[in-house]
N, CA, C and O atoms as a Maestro MAE file, in Angstrom:
{
 s_m_m2io_version
 :::
 2.0.0
}

f_m_ct {
 s_m_title
 :::
 protein
 m_atom[348] {
  # First column is atom index #
  i_m_mmod_type
  r_m_x_coord
  r_m_y_coord
  r_m_z_coord
  i_m_residue_number
  s_m_chain_name
  s_m_pdb_residue_name
  s_m_pdb_atom_name
  i_m_atomic_number
  :::
  1 25 120.334 114.383 122.220 1 A "MET " " N  " 7
  2 3 120.367 114.913 121.351 1 A "MET " " CA " 6
  3 2 121.027 115.600 120.892 1 A "MET " " C  " 6
  4 15 121.339 116.666 121.423 1 A "MET " " O  " 8
  5 25 121.645 115.031 119.235 2 A "PRO " " N  " 7
  6 3 122.336 115.340 119.097 2 A "PRO " " CA " 6
  7 2 123.649 116.588 119.119 2 A "PRO " " C  " 6
  8 15 123.286 117.387 119.982 2 A "PRO " " O  " 8
  9 25 124.531 116.900 118.734 3 A "ASN " " N  " 7
  10 3 125.735 118.651 119.191 3 A "ASN " " CA " 6
  11 2 126.002 118.743 117.572 3 A "ASN " " C  " 6
  12 15 126.093 119.852 117.045 3 A "ASN " " O  " 8
  13 25 126.151 117.290 116.650 4 A "ILE " " N  " 7
  14 3 126.813 118.006 115.202 4 A "ILE " " CA " 6
  15 2 125.888 118.239 114.340 4 A "ILE " " C  " 6
  16 15 125.234 117.300 113.886 4 A "ILE " " O  " 8
  17 25 125.584 119.965 113.821 5 A "LYS " " N  " 7
  18 3 124.838 120.254 112.799 5 A "LYS " " CA " 6
  19 2 124.289 119.758 112.648 5 A "LYS " " C  " 6
  20 15 123.285 119.482 113.305 5 A "LYS " " O  " 8
  21 25 124.909 119.093 111.010 6 A "SER " " N  " 7
  22 3 124.151 117.712 110.634 6 A "SER " " CA " 6
  23 2 123.180 116.863 111.388 6 A "SER " " C  " 6
  24 15 121.982 116.662 111.190 6 A "SER " " O  " 8
  25 25 123.744 116.555 112.019 7 A "GLN " " N  " 7
  26 3 122.992 114.492 113.064 7 A "GLN " " CA " 6
  27 2 121.644 116.102 112.819 7 A "GLN " " C  " 6
  28 15 120.716 115.952 112.024 7 A "GLN " " O  " 8
  29 25 121.780 117.308 113.524 8 A "LYS " " N  " 7
  30 3 120.585 118.096 113.779 8 A "LYS " " CA " 6
  31 2 119.305 117.537 112.913 8 A "LYS " " C  " 6
  32 15 118.264 116.932 113.166 8 A "LYS " " O  " 8
  33 25 120.088 118.178 111.524 9 A "ASP " " N  " 7
  34 3 119.496 118.260 110.681 9 A "ASP " " CA " 6
  35 2 118.752 117.001 110.482 9 A "ASP " " C  " 6
  36 15 117.522 116.995 110.542 9 A "ASP " " O  " 8
  37 25 119.541 115.770 110.212 10 A "ARG " " N  " 7
  38 3 118.955 114.719 110.025 10 A "ARG " " CA " 6
  39 2 117.736 114.622 111.394 10 A "ARG " " C  " 6
  40 15 116.537 114.435 111.185 10 A "ARG " " O  " 8
  41 25 117.932 114.677 111.839 11 A "VAL " " N  " 7
  42 3 116.259 114.444 112.962 11 A "VAL " " CA " 6
  43 2 115.993 115.088 112.403 11 A "VAL " " C  " 6
  44 15 116.198 114.497 111.342 11 A "VAL " " O  " 8
  45 25 115.445 116.465 111.998 12 A "ARG " " N  " 7
  46 3 114.342 117.185 111.721 12 A "ARG " " CA " 6
  47 2 113.760 116.302 110.414 12 A "ARG " " C  " 6
  48 15 112.715 115.754 110.065 12 A "ARG " " O  " 8
  49 25 114.794 116.473 110.040 13 A "LEU " " N  " 7
  50 3 114.598 115.243 108.351 13 A "LEU " " CA " 6
  51 2 113.817 114.127 108.522 13 A "LEU " " C  " 6
  52 15 113.151 113.492 107.705 13 A "LEU " " O  " 8
  53 25 113.980 113.988 109.613 14 A "THR " " N  " 7
  54 3 113.710 111.995 109.894 14 A "THR " " CA " 6
  55 2 112.486 112.387 110.504 14 A "THR " " C  " 6
  56 15 111.445 111.835 110.149 14 A "THR " " O  " 8
  57 25 112.478 113.694 111.794 15 A "GLU " " N  " 7
  58 3 111.057 113.595 111.963 15 A "GLU " " CA " 6
  59 2 109.529 113.603 110.338 15 A "GLU " " C  " 6
  60 15 108.631 112.869 109.926 15 A "GLU " " O  " 8
  61 25 109.981 114.573 110.102 16 A "LYS " " N  " 7
  62 3 109.003 114.558 108.736 16 A "LYS " " CA " 6
  63 2 108.988 113.915 107.571 16 A "LYS " " C  " 6
  64 15 107.959 114.165 106.942 16 A "LYS " " O  " 8
  65 25 109.791 113.113 106.976 17 A "GLN " " N  " 7
  66 3 109.438 112.338 106.755 17 A "GLN " " CA " 6
  67 2 108.790 111.299 107.217 17 A "GLN " " C  " 6
  68 15 108.131 110.702 106.366 17 A "GLN " " O  " 8
  69 25 108.741 110.640 108.917 18 A "THR " " N  " 7
  70 3 108.117 110.054 109.679 18 A "THR " " CA " 6
  71 2 106.762 110.287 109.010 18 A "THR " " C  " 6
  72 15 106.163 109.529 108.247 18 A "THR " " O  " 8
  73 25 106.329 111.752 109.552 19 A "ALA " " N  " 7
  74 3 105.268 111.908 109.486 19 A "ALA " " CA " 6
  75 2 104.786 111.917 107.744 19 A "ALA " " C  " 6
  76 15 104.067 110.988 107.376 19 A "ALA " " O  " 8
  77 25 105.012 112.488 107.195 20 A "ARG " " N  " 7
  78 3 104.774 112.333 105.547 20 A "ARG " " CA " 6
  79 2 104.019 110.940 105.489 20 A "ARG " " C  " 6
  80 15 102.876 110.831 105.046 20 A "ARG " " O  " 8
  81 25 105.072 109.473 106.173 21 A "ASN " " N  " 7
  82 3 104.989 108.192 105.724 21 A "ASN " " CA " 6
  83 2 103.392 107.782 106.287 21 A "ASN " " C  " 6
  84 15 102.275 107.756 105.772 21 A "ASN " " O  " 8
  85 25 104.046 107.437 107.843 22 A "LYS " " N  " 7
  86 3 102.524 107.545 108.718 22 A "LYS " " CA " 6
  87 2 100.955 108.200 107.578 22 A "LYS " " C  " 6
  88 15 99.983 107.508 107.275 22 A "LYS " " O  " 8
  89 25 101.132 109.305 107.274 23 A "SER " " N  " 7
  90 3 99.877 109.998 107.216 23 A "SER " " CA " 6
  91 2 99.200 108.945 105.857 23 A "SER " " C  " 6
  92 15 98.079 108.551 105.537 23 A "SER " " O  " 8
  93 25 100.760 108.775 105.271 24 A "GLY " " N  " 7
  94 3 100.324 108.423 103.975 24 A "GLY " " CA " 6
  95 2 99.661 106.479 103.784 24 A "GLY " " C  " 6
  96 15 98.691 106.047 103.161 24 A "GLY " " O  " 8
  97 25 100.781 105.706 104.686 25 A "LYS " " N  " 7
  98 3 100.365 104.670 105.000 25 A "LYS " " CA " 6
  99 2 98.579 104.756 105.378 25 A "LYS " " C  " 6
  100 15 97.813 104.418 104.475 25 A "LYS " " O  " 8
  101 25 98.030 105.184 106.637 26 A "SER " " N  " 7
  102 3 97.387 105.432 106.959 26 A "SER " " CA " 6
  103 2 96.389 106.001 105.858 26 A "SER " " C  " 6
  104 15 95.367 105.324 105.742 26 A "SER " " O  " 8
  105 25 96.469 106.960 105.141 27 A "ALA " " N  " 7
  106 3 95.371 107.136 103.913 27 A "ALA " " CA " 6
  107 2 95.536 106.181 103.166 27 A "ALA " " C  " 6
  108 15 94.484 106.076 102.535 27 A "ALA " " O  " 8
  109 25 96.262 105.377 102.838 28 A "LEU " " N  " 7
  110 3 96.030 103.990 101.573 28 A "LEU " " CA " 6
  111 2 95.597 102.608 102.586 28 A "LEU " " C  " 6
  112 15 95.104 101.635 102.015 28 A "LEU " " O  " 8
  113 25 95.819 102.562 104.225 29 A "ARG " " N  " 7
  114 3 94.898 101.429 104.385 29 A "ARG " " CA " 6
  115 2 93.345 102.095 104.676 29 A "ARG " " C  " 6
  116 15 92.565 101.221 105.054 29 A "ARG " " O  " 8
  117 25 92.786 103.346 104.588 30 A "THR " " N  " 7
  118 3 91.910 103.556 104.614 30 A "THR " " CA " 6
  119 2 91.316 103.050 103.403 30 A "THR " " C  " 6
  120 15 90.452 102.174 103.404 30 A "THR " " O  " 8
  121 25 91.754 103.571 102.428 31 A "ALA " " N  " 7
  122 3 91.212 103.641 101.400 31 A "ALA " " CA " 6
  123 2 90.724 102.313 100.666 31 A "ALA " " C  " 6
  124 15 89.872 102.167 99.790 31 A "ALA " " O  " 8
  125 25 92.111 100.761 101.757 32 A "VAL " " N  " 7
  126 3 92.085 99.563 100.486 32 A "VAL " " CA " 6
  127 2 90.843 99.384 102.065 32 A "VAL " " C  " 6
  128 15 89.864 98.657 101.895 32 A "VAL " " O  " 8
  129 25 90.963 99.844 102.983 33 A "LYS " " N  " 7
  130 3 89.645 98.899 104.064 33 A "LYS " " CA " 6
  131 2 88.205 99.309 103.964 33 A "LYS " " C  " 6
  132 15 87.241 98.661 104.372 33 A "LYS " " O  " 8
  133 25 88.193 100.554 103.324 34 A "LYS " " N  " 7
  134 3 86.471 100.707 102.424 34 A "LYS " " CA " 6
  135 2 86.806 99.384 101.173 34 A "LYS " " C  " 6
  136 15 86.455 98.204 101.148 34 A "LYS " " O  " 8
  137 25 87.475 100.055 100.397 35 A "ALA " " N  " 7
  138 3 86.997 98.700 99.482 35 A "ALA " " CA " 6
  139 2 86.598 97.686 99.653 35 A "ALA " " C  " 6
  140 15 85.466 97.311 99.348 35 A "ALA " " O  " 8
  141 25 87.602 96.928 100.269 36 A "ASN " " N  " 7
  142 3 87.190 95.889 100.924 36 A "ASN " " CA " 6
  143 2 86.205 95.584 101.529 36 A "ASN " " C  " 6
  144 15 85.708 94.475 101.330 36 A "ASN " " O  " 8
  145 25 85.609 96.527 102.489 37 A "ALA " " N  " 7
  146 3 83.867 96.517 102.881 37 A "ALA " " CA " 6
  147 2 82.635 96.736 101.988 37 A "ALA " " C  " 6
  148 15 81.503 96.353 102.286 37 A "ALA " " O  " 8
  149 25 83.177 97.803 100.160 38 A "SER " " N  " 7
  150 3 82.170 97.507 99.968 38 A "SER " " CA " 6
  151 2 82.246 96.482 99.000 38 A "SER " " C  " 6
  152 15 81.070 96.194 98.777 38 A "SER " " O  " 8
  153 25 82.979 95.765 98.294 39 A "ILE " " N  " 7
  154 3 83.340 94.367 98.259 39 A "ILE " " CA " 6
  155 2 82.392 92.966 98.844 39 A "ILE " " C  " 6
  156 15 81.834 92.064 98.219 39 A "ILE " " O  " 8
  157 25 82.521 93.295 100.538 40 A "ALA " " N  " 7
  158 3 81.962 91.883 101.391 40 A "ALA " " CA " 6
  159 2 80.330 93.039 101.567 40 A "ALA " " C  " 6
  160 15 79.333 92.516 102.066 40 A "ALA " " O  " 8
  161 25 80.283 94.106 101.242 41 A "ALA " " N  " 7
  162 3 79.177 94.007 100.652 41 A "ALA " " CA " 6
  163 2 78.037 94.462 99.398 41 A "ALA " " C  " 6
  164 15 76.899 94.896 99.220 41 A "ALA " " O  " 8
  165 25 79.022 94.099 98.842 42 A "ASN " " N  " 7
  166 3 78.452 94.438 97.595 42 A "ASN " " CA " 6
  167 2 77.455 95.235 97.122 42 A "ASN " " C  " 6
  168 15 76.268 95.005 96.894 42 A "ASN " " O  " 8
  169 25 78.408 96.616 96.966 43 A "ALA " " N  " 7
  170 3 77.657 97.815 97.479 43 A "ALA " " CA " 6
  171 2 77.317 98.087 96.175 43 A "ALA " " C  " 6
  172 15 77.819 97.563 95.180 43 A "ALA " " O  " 8
  173 25 76.834 98.551 96.192 44 A "ASP " " N  " 7
  174 3 76.717 100.184 94.601 44 A "ASP " " CA " 6
  175 2 77.707 100.510 93.930 44 A "ASP " " C  " 6
  176 15 77.890 100.117 92.778 44 A "ASP " " O  " 8
  177 25 78.494 101.289 94.574 45 A "ASN " " N  " 7
  178 3 79.655 102.229 94.879 45 A "ASN " " CA " 6
  179 2 81.113 101.335 94.966 45 A "ASN " " C  " 6
  180 15 82.206 101.665 95.428 45 A "ASN " " O  " 8
  181 25 80.681 100.117 94.352 46 A "LYS " " N  " 7
  182 3 81.767 98.762 94.584 46 A "LYS " " CA " 6
  183 2 83.038 99.667 93.447 46 A "LYS " " C  " 6
  184 15 83.832 100.481 93.919 46 A "LYS " " O  " 8
  185 25 83.008 99.418 92.393 47 A "ALA " " N  " 7
  186 3 83.779 99.868 91.236 47 A "ALA " " CA " 6
  187 2 84.621 100.560 91.978 47 A "ALA " " C  " 6
  188 15 85.632 100.124 92.529 47 A "ALA " " O  " 8
  189 25 84.009 102.159 91.999 48 A "GLU " " N  " 7
  190 3 84.845 102.920 92.195 48 A "GLU " " CA " 6
  191 2 85.649 103.165 93.543 48 A "GLU " " C  " 6
  192 15 86.270 104.224 93.641 48 A "GLU " " O  " 8
  193 25 85.675 102.250 94.588 49 A "GLN " " N  " 7
  194 3 86.162 102.606 95.725 49 A "GLN " " CA " 6
  195 2 87.051 100.836 95.476 49 A "GLN " " C  " 6
  196 15 88.087 100.590 96.094 49 A "GLN " " O  " 8
  197 25 86.647 100.181 94.860 50 A "VAL " " N  " 7
  198 3 88.343 99.622 94.453 50 A "VAL " " CA " 6
  199 2 88.611 100.136 93.432 50 A "VAL " " C  " 6
  200 15 89.731 99.632 93.514 50 A "VAL " " O  " 8
  201 25 88.678 100.900 92.132 51 A "LYS " " N  " 7
  202 3 89.571 101.505 91.512 51 A "LYS " " CA " 6
  203 2 90.327 101.984 92.451 51 A "LYS " " C  " 6
  204 15 91.426 101.488 92.698 51 A "LYS " " O  " 8
  205 25 89.719 103.259 93.251 52 A "GLY " " N  " 7
  206 3 90.378 104.257 93.901 52 A "GLY " " CA " 6
  207 2 91.130 103.143 95.113 52 A "GLY " " C  " 6
  208 15 92.281 103.464 95.409 52 A "GLY " " O  " 8
  209 25 90.811 102.425 95.516 53 A "ALA " " N  " 7
  210 3 92.204 101.943 96.219 53 A "ALA " " CA " 6
  211 2 93.740 100.942 95.514 53 A "ALA " " C  " 6
  212 15 94.729 100.603 96.163 53 A "ALA " " O  " 8
  213 25 93.452 100.667 93.975 54 A "GLN " " N  " 7
  214 3 94.028 100.169 93.795 54 A "GLN " " CA " 6
  215 2 95.083 101.061 93.433 54 A "GLN " " C  " 6
  216 15 96.287 100.827 93.547 54 A "GLN " " O  " 8
  217 25 94.259 102.670 92.743 55 A "VAL " " N  " 7
  218 3 95.143 103.559 92.588 55 A "VAL " " CA " 6
  219 2 96.283 104.147 93.526 55 A "VAL " " C  " 6
  220 15 97.493 104.302 93.359 55 A "VAL " " O  " 8
  221 25 95.503 104.384 94.473 56 A "ALA " " N  " 7
  222 3 96.384 104.613 96.357 56 A "ALA " " CA " 6
  223 2 97.099 103.572 95.928 56 A "ALA " " C  " 6
  224 15 98.140 103.933 95.378 56 A "ALA " " O  " 8
  225 25 96.902 102.164 95.978 57 A "LEU " " N  " 7
  226 3 98.307 101.311 96.072 57 A "LEU " " CA " 6
  227 2 98.949 101.155 95.407 57 A "LEU " " C  " 6
  228 15 99.860 100.583 96.005 57 A "LEU " " O  " 8
  229 25 99.224 101.259 94.372 58 A "ALA " " N  " 7
  230 3 99.352 102.273 92.835 58 A "ALA " " CA " 6
  231 2 100.830 102.924 93.144 58 A "ALA " " C  " 6
  232 15 101.960 102.436 93.134 58 A "ALA " " O  " 8
  233 25 100.247 104.450 93.466 59 A "LYS " " N  " 7
  234 3 100.961 105.165 93.371 59 A "LYS " " CA " 6
  235 2 102.164 104.919 95.080 59 A "LYS " " C  " 6
  236 15 103.339 105.136 94.786 59 A "LYS " " O  " 8
  237 25 101.992 104.593 96.383 60 A "ALA " " N  " 7
  238 3 102.264 104.250 97.237 60 A "ALA " " CA " 6
  239 2 103.734 103.012 96.426 60 A "ALA " " C  " 6
  240 15 104.963 103.083 96.387 60 A "ALA " " O  " 8
  241 25 102.901 102.200 96.011 61 A "GLY " " N  " 7
  242 3 104.134 101.404 95.550 61 A "GLY " " CA " 6
  243 2 105.594 101.999 94.429 61 A "GLY " " C  " 6
  244 15 106.700 101.477 94.296 61 A "GLY " " O  " 8
  245 25 105.095 103.105 93.848 62 A "GLY " " N  " 7
  246 3 105.625 103.699 93.115 62 A "GLY " " CA " 6
  247 2 106.760 104.809 93.741 62 A "GLY " " C  " 6
  248 15 107.885 105.121 93.348 62 A "GLY " " O  " 8
  249 25 105.885 105.285 94.969 63 A "LYS " " N  " 7
  250 3 107.070 106.145 95.895 63 A "LYS " " CA " 6
  251 2 107.613 105.203 96.884 63 A "LYS " " C  " 6
  252 15 108.140 105.888 97.760 63 A "LYS " " O  " 8
  253 25 107.715 104.133 97.116 64 A "GLY " " N  " 7
  254 3 108.617 103.901 97.448 64 A "GLY " " CA " 6
  255 2 107.977 103.260 99.338 64 A "GLY " " C  " 6
  256 15 108.504 102.562 100.204 64 A "GLY " " O  " 8
  257 25 106.510 104.047 99.211 65 A "LEU " " N  " 7
  258 3 105.797 103.627 101.070 65 A "LEU " " CA " 6
  259 2 105.337 102.549 101.109 65 A "LEU " " C  " 6
  260 15 105.270 102.053 102.234 65 A "LEU " " O  " 8
  261 25 104.905 101.849 100.112 66 A "ILE " " N  " 7
  262 3 105.569 100.419 100.520 66 A "ILE " " CA " 6
  263 2 106.177 99.498 99.007 66 A "ILE " " C  " 6
  264 15 106.311 100.056 97.917 66 A "ILE " " O  " 8
  265 25 106.434 98.254 99.218 67 A "HIS " " N  " 7
  266 3 107.166 97.898 98.194 67 A "HIS " " CA " 6
  267 2 106.341 97.179 97.404 67 A "HIS " " C  " 6
  268 15 105.381 96.475 97.718 67 A "HIS " " O  " 8
  269 25 107.299 97.681 95.240 68 A "LYS " " N  " 7
  270 3 106.307 97.517 94.412 68 A "LYS " " CA " 6
  271 2 105.387 96.208 94.508 68 A "LYS " " C  " 6
  272 15 104.173 96.230 94.301 68 A "LYS " " O  " 8
  273 25 106.293 94.800 94.927 69 A "ASN " " N  " 7
  274 3 106.018 93.942 94.512 69 A "ASN " " CA " 6
  275 2 104.235 93.872 95.353 69 A "ASN " " C  " 6
  276 15 103.126 93.630 94.877 69 A "ASN " " O  " 8
  277 25 104.726 94.234 96.838 70 A "THR " " N  " 7
  278 3 103.227 94.452 97.839 70 A "THR " " CA " 6
  279 2 102.130 95.018 96.789 70 A "THR " " C  " 6
  280 15 101.138 94.463 96.317 70 A "THR " " O  " 8
  281 25 102.564 96.090 96.623 71 A "ALA " " N  " 7
  282 3 101.671 96.577 95.825 71 A "ALA " " CA " 6
  283 2 100.719 95.544 94.811 71 A "ALA " " C  " 6
  284 15 99.650 94.995 94.546 71 A "ALA " " O  " 8
  285 25 101.758 95.745 94.594 72 A "SER " " N  " 7
  286 3 100.717 94.762 93.230 72 A "SER " " CA " 6
  287 2 100.239 93.478 93.308 72 A "SER " " C  " 6
  288 15 99.823 92.746 92.410 72 A "SER " " O  " 8
  289 25 100.378 93.238 94.824 73 A "ARG " " N  " 7
  290 3 100.241 91.367 94.567 73 A "ARG " " CA " 6
  291 2 98.587 92.526 95.601 73 A "ARG " " C  " 6
  292 15 97.436 92.543 95.165 73 A "ARG " " O  " 8
  293 25 98.943 93.113 96.602 74 A "LYS " " N  " 7
  294 3 97.729 93.811 96.799 74 A "LYS " " CA " 6
  295 2 96.122 93.894 95.627 74 A "LYS " " C  " 6
  296 15 94.957 93.504 95.706 74 A "LYS " " O  " 8
  297 25 96.706 94.407 94.932 75 A "ILE " " N  " 7
  298 3 95.903 95.166 93.715 75 A "ILE " " CA " 6
  299 2 95.440 93.305 92.924 75 A "ILE " " C  " 6
  300 15 94.313 92.924 92.608 75 A "ILE " " O  " 8
  301 25 96.204 92.847 92.860 76 A "SER " " N  " 7
  302 3 95.732 91.953 92.096 76 A "SER " " CA " 6
  303 2 94.825 90.712 92.861 76 A "SER " " C  " 6
  304 15 94.287 89.748 92.317 76 A "SER " " O  " 8
  305 25 94.848 91.148 94.602 77 A "ARG " " N  " 7
  306 3 94.078 89.981 95.707 77 A "ARG " " CA " 6
  307 2 92.517 90.596 95.010 77 A "ARG " " C  " 6
  308 15 91.576 90.060 94.425 77 A "ARG " " O  " 8
  309 25 92.842 91.967 95.426 78 A "MET " " N  " 7
  310 3 91.272 92.943 95.327 78 A "MET " " CA " 6
  311 2 90.601 92.379 94.101 78 A "MET " " C  " 6
  312 15 89.641 91.609 94.059 78 A "MET " " O  " 8
  313 25 91.460 93.041 92.871 79 A "ALA " " N  " 7
  314 3 90.627 92.802 91.849 79 A "ALA " " CA " 6
  315 2 89.886 90.807 91.682 79 A "ALA " " C  " 6
  316 15 88.782 90.478 91.249 79 A "ALA " " O  " 8
  317 25 90.798 90.065 92.110 80 A "LYS " " N  " 7
  318 3 90.637 88.460 91.994 80 A "LYS " " CA " 6
  319 2 88.873 88.732 92.747 80 A "LYS " " C  " 6
  320 15 87.931 88.330 92.064 80 A "LYS " " O  " 8
  321 25 88.527 89.492 94.291 81 A "ARG " " N  " 7
  322 3 87.923 89.179 95.188 81 A "ARG " " CA " 6
  323 2 87.269 89.722 94.577 81 A "ARG " " C  " 6
  324 15 86.817 88.931 93.750 81 A "ARG " " O  " 8
  325 25 86.742 91.015 94.381 82 A "ALA " " N  " 7
  326 3 86.218 91.876 93.646 82 A "ALA " " CA " 6
  327 2 85.079 91.486 91.978 82 A "ALA " " C  " 6
  328 15 84.179 92.180 91.504 82 A "ALA " " O  " 8
  329 25 85.427 90.629 91.668 83 A "ASN " " N  " 7
  330 3 85.706 89.722 90.714 83 A "ASN " " CA " 6
  331 2 84.476 88.721 90.534 83 A "ASN " " C  " 6
  332 15 83.554 88.605 89.726 83 A "ASN " " O  " 8
  333 25 85.097 87.770 92.173 84 A "VAL " " N  " 7
  334 3 84.067 87.260 92.127 84 A "VAL " " CA " 6
  335 2 82.636 87.156 92.893 84 A "VAL " " C  " 6
  336 15 81.647 86.423 92.918 84 A "VAL " " O  " 8
  337 25 83.168 88.419 93.542 85 A "ALA " " N  " 7
  338 3 81.740 89.453 94.271 85 A "ALA " " CA " 6
  339 2 80.503 89.323 93.496 85 A "ALA " " C  " 6
  340 15 79.336 89.017 93.736 85 A "ALA " " O  " 8
  341 25 81.696 89.920 91.738 86 A "ASN " " N  " 7
  342 3 80.405 90.448 91.028 86 A "ASN " " CA " 6
  343 2 79.496 88.449 90.461 86 A "ASN " " C  " 6
  344 15 78.311 88.515 90.134 86 A "ASN " " O  " 8
  345 25 79.813 87.775 90.448 87 A "GLY " " N  " 7
  346 3 79.127 86.806 90.306 87 A "GLY " " CA " 6
  347 2 79.619 85.971 88.995 87 A "GLY " " C  " 6
  348 15 79.041 84.934 88.670 87 A "GLY " " O  " 8
  :::
 }
 m_bond[347] {
  # First column is bond index #
  i_m_from
  i_m_to
  i_m_order
  :::
  1 1 2 1
  2 2 3 1
  3 3 4 2
  4 3 5 1
  5 5 6 1
  6 6 7 1
  7 7 8 2
  8 7 9 1
  9 9 10 1
  10 10 11 1
  11 11 12 2
  12 11 13 1
  13 13 14 1
  14 14 15 1
  15 15 16 2
  16 15 17 1
  17 17 18 1
  18 18 19 1
  19 19 20 2
  20 19 21 1
  21 21 22 1
  22 22 23 1
  23 23 24 2
  24 23 25 1
  25 25 26 1
  26 26 27 1
  27 27 28 2
  28 27 29 1
  29 29 30 1
  30 30 31 1
  31 31 32 2
  32 31 33 1
  33 33 34 1
  34 34 35 1
  35 35 36 2
  36 35 37 1
  37 37 38 1
  38 38 39 1
  39 39 40 2
  40 39 41 1
  41 41 42 1
  42 42 43 1
  43 43 44 2
  44 43 45 1
  45 45 46 1
  46 46 47 1
  47 47 48 2
  48 47 49 1
  49 49 50 1
  50 50 51 1
  51 51 52 2
  52 51 53 1
  53 53 54 1
  54 54 55 1
  55 55 56 2
  56 55 57 1
  57 57 58 1
  58 58 59 1
  59 59 60 2
  60 59 61 1
  61 61 62 1
  62 62 63 1
  63 63 64 2
  64 63 65 1
  65 65 66 1
  66 66 67 1
  67 67 68 2
  68 67 69 1
  69 69 70 1
  70 70 71 1
  71 71 72 2
  72 71 73 1
  73 73 74 1
  74 74 75 1
  75 75 76 2
  76 75 77 1
  77 77 78 1
  78 78 79 1
  79 79 80 2
  80 79 81 1
  81 81 82 1
  82 82 83 1
  83 83 84 2
  84 83 85 1
  85 85 86 1
  86 86 87 1
  87 87 88 2
  88 87 89 1
  89 89 90 1
  90 90 91 1
  91 91 92 2
  92 91 93 1
  93 93 94 1
  94 94 95 1
  95 95 96 2
  96 95 97 1
  97 97 98 1
  98 98 99 1
  99 99 100 2
  100 99 101 1
  101 101 102 1
  102 102 103 1
  103 103 104 2
  104 103 105 1
  105 105 106 1
  106 106 107 1
  107 107 108 2
  108 107 109 1
  109 109 110 1
  110 110 111 1
  111 111 112 2
  112 111 113 1
  113 113 114 1
  114 114 115 1
  115 115 116 2
  116 115 117 1
  117 117 118 1
  118 118 119 1
  119 119 120 2
  120 119 121 1
  121 121 122 1
  122 122 123 1
  123 123 124 2
  124 123 125 1
  125 125 126 1
  126 126 127 1
  127 127 128 2
  128 127 129 1
  129 129 130 1
  130 130 131 1
  131 131 132 2
  132 131 133 1
  133 133 134 1
  134 134 135 1
  135 135 136 2
  136 135 137 1
  137 137 138 1
  138 138 139 1
  139 139 140 2
  140 139 141 1
  141 141 142 1
  142 142 143 1
  143 143 144 2
  144 143 145 1
  145 145 146 1
  146 146 147 1
  147 147 148 2
  148 147 149 1
  149 149 150 1
  150 150 151 1
  151 151 152 2
  152 151 153 1
  153 153 154 1
  154 154 155 1
  155 155 156 2
  156 155 157 1
  157 157 158 1
  158 158 159 1
  159 159 160 2
  160 159 161 1
  161 161 162 1
  162 162 163 1
  163 163 164 2
  164 163 165 1
  165 165 166 1
  166 166 167 1
  167 167 168 2
  168 167 169 1
  169 169 170 1
  170 170 171 1
  171 171 172 2
  172 171 173 1
  173 173 174 1
  174 174 175 1
  175 175 176 2
  176 175 177 1
  177 177 178 1
  178 178 179 1
  179 179 180 2
  180 179 181 1
  181 181 182 1
  182 182 183 1
  183 183 184 2
  184 183 185 1
  185 185 186 1
  186 186 187 1
  187 187 188 2
  188 187 189 1
  189 189 190 1
  190 190 191 1
  191 191 192 2
  192 191 193 1
  193 193 194 1
  194 194 195 1
  195 195 196 2
  196 195 197 1
  197 197 198 1
  198 198 199 1
  199 199 200 2
  200 199 201 1
  201 201 202 1
  202 202 203 1
  203 203 204 2
  204 203 205 1
  205 205 206 1
  206 206 207 1
  207 207 208 2
  208 207 209 1
  209 209 210 1
  210 210 211 1
  211 211 212 2
  212 211 213 1
  213 213 214 1
  214 214 215 1
  215 215 216 2
  216 215 217 1
  217 217 218 1
  218 218 219 1
  219 219 220 2
  220 219 221 1
  221 221 222 1
  222 222 223 1
  223 223 224 2
  224 223 225 1
  225 225 226 1
  226 226 227 1
  227 227 228 2
  228 227 229 1
  229 229 230 1
  230 230 231 1
  231 231 232 2
  232 231 233 1
  233 233 234 1
  234 234 235 1
  235 235 236 2
  236 235 237 1
  237 237 238 1
  238 238 239 1
  239 239 240 2
  240 239 241 1
  241 241 242 1
  242 242 243 1
  243 243 244 2
  244 243 245 1
  245 245 246 1
  246 246 247 1
  247 247 248 2
  248 247 249 1
  249 249 250 1
  250 250 251 1
  251 251 252 2
  252 251 253 1
  253 253 254 1
  254 254 255 1
  255 255 256 2
  256 255 257 1
  257 257 258 1
  258 258 259 1
  259 259 260 2
  260 259 261 1
  261 261 262 1
  262 262 263 1
  263 263 264 2
  264 263 265 1
  265 265 266 1
  266 266 267 1
  267 267 268 2
  268 267 269 1
  269 269 270 1
  270 270 271 1
  271 271 272 2
  272 271 273 1
  273 273 274 1
  274 274 275 1
  275 275 276 2
  276 275 277 1
  277 277 278 1
  278 278 279 1
  279 279 280 2
  280 279 281 1
  281 281 282 1
  282 282 283 1
  283 283 284 2
  284 283 285 1
  285 285 286 1
  286 286 287 1
  287 287 288 2
  288 287 289 1
  289 289 290 1
  290 290 291 1
  291 291 292 2
  292 291 293 1
  293 293 294 1
  294 294 295 1
  295 295 296 2
  296 295 297 1
  297 297 298 1
  298 298 299 1
  299 299 300 2
  300 299 301 1
  301 301 302 1
  302 302 303 1
  303 303 304 2
  304 303 305 1
  305 305 306 1
  306 306 307 1
  307 307 308 2
  308 307 309 1
  309 309 310 1
  310 310 311 1
  311 311 312 2
  312 311 313 1
  313 313 314 1
  314 314 315 1
  315 315 316 2
  316 315 317 1
  317 317 318 1
  318 318 319 1
  319 319 320 2
  320 319 321 1
  321 321 322 1
  322 322 323 1
  323 323 324 2
  324 323 325 1
  325 325 326 1
  326 326 327 1
  327 327 328 2
  328 327 329 1
  329 329 330 1
  330 330 331 1
  331 331 332 2
  332 331 333 1
  333 333 334 1
  334 334 335 1
  335 335 336 2
  336 335 337 1
  337 337 338 1
  338 338 339 1
  339 339 340 2
  340 339 341 1
  341 341 342 1
  342 342 343 1
  343 343 344 2
  344 343 345 1
  345 345 346 1
  346 346 347 1
  347 347 348 2
  :::
 }
}
């Protein structure tokens, strides 16, 4: 445990940021997983699930939760899979 006031503040801040990042990444993974399941099952709501996941990925990339190129790559691959599933 730190003794310096500024380091105590950093510890608190880091805990807060870690919790926010963990929550955001978890929500992102859930959205992507739902979209992938919809694509695999060729569900009726596939288009809206994919769109929601793509928006979530783009926002996460913009906020620095994941790298921008990673978000872009995942969006691209998801779109490709969704289009193949359309026939």
